[in-house]
C-alpha positions in Angstrom: -27.7 12.1 -82.7 -29.3 13.0 -79.4 -28.5 9.6 -77.9 -24.8 9.7 -78.9 -23.4 11.2 -75.7 -25.1 8.4 -73.6 -24.0 5.7 -76.0 -20.3 6.4 -76.5 -19.6 3.1 -74.8 -21.3 1.2 -77.6 -18.8 2.5 -80.2 -15.9 0.4 -81.3 -12.3 1.3 -80.3 -11.3 1.3 -84.0 -11.4 3.6 -87.0 -15.1 4.3 -87.6 -17.1 5.5 -90.6 -20.2 7.8 -89.9 -22.9 7.6 -92.5 -26.2 9.3 -93.1 -28.4 10.0 -96.2 -26.6 13.2 -97.4 -23.6 13.5 -95.2 -24.4 16.5 -93.1 -25.7 14.9 -89.9 -22.9 12.4 -90.0 -20.4 15.3 -90.4 -21.8 16.8 -87.2 -21.4 13.4 -85.5 -17.8 13.1 -86.7 -17.0 16.6 -85.3 -18.4 15.6 -81.9 -16.7 12.2 -81.8 -13.4 13.6 -82.9 -13.6 16.1 -80.0 -14.1 13.1 -77.8 -10.9 11.5 -79.1 -12.5 8.9 -81.5 -10.8 8.0 -84.8 -13.8 8.7 -87.1 -14.5 9.9 -90.7 -17.5 11.0 -92.6 -18.9 9.5 -95.8 -19.0 12.8 -97.7 -22.2 13.1 -99.8 -23.8 10.3 -97.8 -25.6 7.3 -99.1 -27.2 9.3 -101.9 -23.8 10.0 -103.5 -22.6 6.4 -102.7 -25.6 5.0 -104.7 -25.2 7.6 -107.5 -21.6 6.5 -107.9 -22.8 3.0 -108.7 -21.6 1.5 -105.4 -23.4 -1.4 -103.9 -26.1 -1.2 -101.3 -27.1 -4.1 -99.1 -30.5 -5.0 -97.6 -31.1 -6.8 -94.4 -34.2 -8.4 -95.9 -35.1 -10.0 -99.2 -36.3 -6.6 -100.5 -34.1 -4.6 -103.0 -31.8 -2.2 -101.1 -32.6 1.6 -101.3 -31.7 4.8 -99.5 -34.6 5.8 -97.3 
């Protein structure tokens, strides 16, 4: 979150989803980005609620995916 102001140029010019573990930090990021004019939404409940709802997680390695 602290790097975000310096990295706005790295964000896409498209509708963007902000995600964190429980949804509160990403909600703060959404507020900031919306004030900057970005089209962004928060994943309410974060990845914990996503996983609890039975939705798929993906791993970048051969390990089983999990919310860390």
